[in-house]
N, C-alpha and C positions, 0 to 999 in steps of 0.2 A: 853434232848437237846431243846436249848435256840432257841427263833426264831430270824426269822434273822428282823438284825434294818434298818431303812430306813434311808436317808439322811431328815432333815426338810426341808418341803415345802420351809419356807424363805434364805435356803442356795441352792437349786436347781430354784428356781426361775432366778437367776443372769445368772445360765450357760445354762439352755436355752433359756434367752434372747438371750445370746451372741451367742451362737450355732444356732439361728434361723438367726442371723443380717450375720452370716460370712455366709449362705447357700443363701440367698437371693441377697448378693452380688456376690457372685461365679457364679449366675443364671444370672444376672442383664447383659445385653448387654452392649460392653464400650460406652460410654458417645462421642457424637459426638462432635469435634471441631467446637469451638467458631466462626460465621464468624467475617471475615475481616472487623474493619469500614469501612464506605463508603469511596469510593477513592475524594479527591478534584480535583477542576478544571483542566485541563491539562495545563500546563506550554507551550508557544510556547518563543519558541525563537528569537527574531525580526530578519528580514531576513537584510542581510549588505546591505548596502546603493549601489545602482543604477551609477556608476561613468559615468557624461556623454562621449558621442562621442566627441573627436577632439581632444586636443595637447594630450603626452603620459602622461597617468595617468587617461586620461578624466576633468579634469582639464584645464581652459580656462588660457594663462599664460600672465601675466603684466612685460612684459620685466624692471629690475630694471635699466636700464640704456639705453640712445641713442648718437649717434652721429648726429648733427646737418650738415649738409653743407651747401657749398651754390649750389650744385649742388644734394644732395640725404639725406638718413635719413638712417642710419645704427644703424642696432639691433647689440651688442656681442653674442658670441655663450655662450649660456648660459647651465649651467651641463645638458648632455645627448640629448643636439638635433643638435647634427654636425654642422655644419659650421656657421657661421650670416646669417645675412639677410641686402643685403644692396637694397633699392629702390631707383635708381637713378632715375633723371628727363630723359622723352623723353622714356620711355618703357611701352609699351601698358598698359594701363589702367586692361584687363584682364589680365594679368599677373601680375601684385602688386598686386590684389587684393584675387588673388588665391594661391600668393607666401606667403600676408601676414597673409593670413585666416588658410593655413597647420603651420605659423611658431606660430598663437596666440594660434588657436586649437578655433576660433571663425572667422565667418564673419563679416566684420566692420558694420557699419550704415552707408547708402548713403543717399544722398541727394543733391538736383541742388539748388542752385543761379544762377538768369538771370539776376540779378542786378546788376554784380560787373562790377567796372568800366573798368577791360582788356577784357568785355565779359562773357557771361555764365560761368561756371565749375560746375563740379561735386565734390562733397566730399565726400570722406571715412576718415569715423573715429574708432576707436577702443573707446573710450567713457575716454578717458586719458590725453584729451583736445591738441591732435595731430591732425592736421586735412592734409590732401592729397590730393592737389588738380589735377584736370585735364580739362584740354582741348581737344576737338576731341580726345576723348580715348586717351590720351596722359598724367602720370604725367607729369607737370607744376611746381608745385611747395608746400612747404611745409607751415604752419601758427603753432605754438604754443601759445595757448592762457592760461590764469592763473589757470589755473586747470593742466596743463603740469606740472609733477614730475619735480623737481630742477634738479635731478640727469640727464636729457636730457641735452645737455650740447654741445657746439660749440668745434673745437679743442682746444681754451683757456681757455674752462669752465665754460663758461656764457651763463645759462641758468634762464628761466623768473624764478625770484626770487631773482639774486644776485644783490648785493647792486651797484650800481655808481662807486664807489672808484673800486672795483674790476674791472669793466668796463674798466673804466679808466688807473688801472695797465696792465692788458691784452692787451689795446688798447692807446698806448702813444698817444695823440694828438686827439683823439676821440669830435668830437663835439655832442654834445646833445642839440637840440634846436628846438624852438618851431617851433609847423609845426599846420595846421589845425585839425591832428590826436592827440596832444598832444607833448610833449619833444621826438625829432625821433631824430637817432642816428642809422648811417650804419658803423658794423665792414665788414670788407672784402664784402663778398656777401650771407653777411647774415645782414638784416635792423631788428630794434625795436622801440621799445614804452616802457617810462621809466615814474614812477608816478610821477616824479620831476626832477632837474637837480642839487641839492644837492646832497652829498657824502652818505647821507642816505637811496635819494631813492633808487628804487629799479627797476628795468628791469618788463616789466609787461605781454609783447608781445614779440615774434619771429615769423620770416618769412626769405623763399627765394623765386627766383623765381620770377612767377605769384602770386599776391594778393588780395584779394576781397576787399580790404580797402576803405571806402569813403572817397575820402576827400574833 
């Protein structure tokens, strides 16, 4: 009988190593999942801006145009604001200021001038060059200065900044004469000053009713 044949050790060694490796793998617990990378700083969305109270939409309203008359100032109806606003001479100061504040969305600046030739006056302004004048708590006049928008005009289209040629065309025969205030004119019940008397000179001031001019 032939003796049993055994595989050489060089052949069995790799087989045993593979078996041990597989056994170890089978008995090893599953690997723990890797930890997620640290989170970055939280992103905070900026808060929506808070609109100021006052006019619709929270933004004070600056009229694009106005009618300057001998007895009133009228702001036309802008979109979404109902009817226009007429500030007529003779109305109480409290009502004028209240209506103007609601319409503009912001209260006016109130000041006093006790040295006017017509007597002490209270002035209300929304910072656009147009002032309302009150005496005895009643609206008695308005005054438009150099900062007033060109679109604040009389019924004939004359505003601060209008060339005198336009003034003379709108009011034939009007006289622009020298005065202690400068070249002065009267167009119906609206009065004004000009930078000179030539055709290229321009209107610099307008007013109606009680004024606070120093002559």
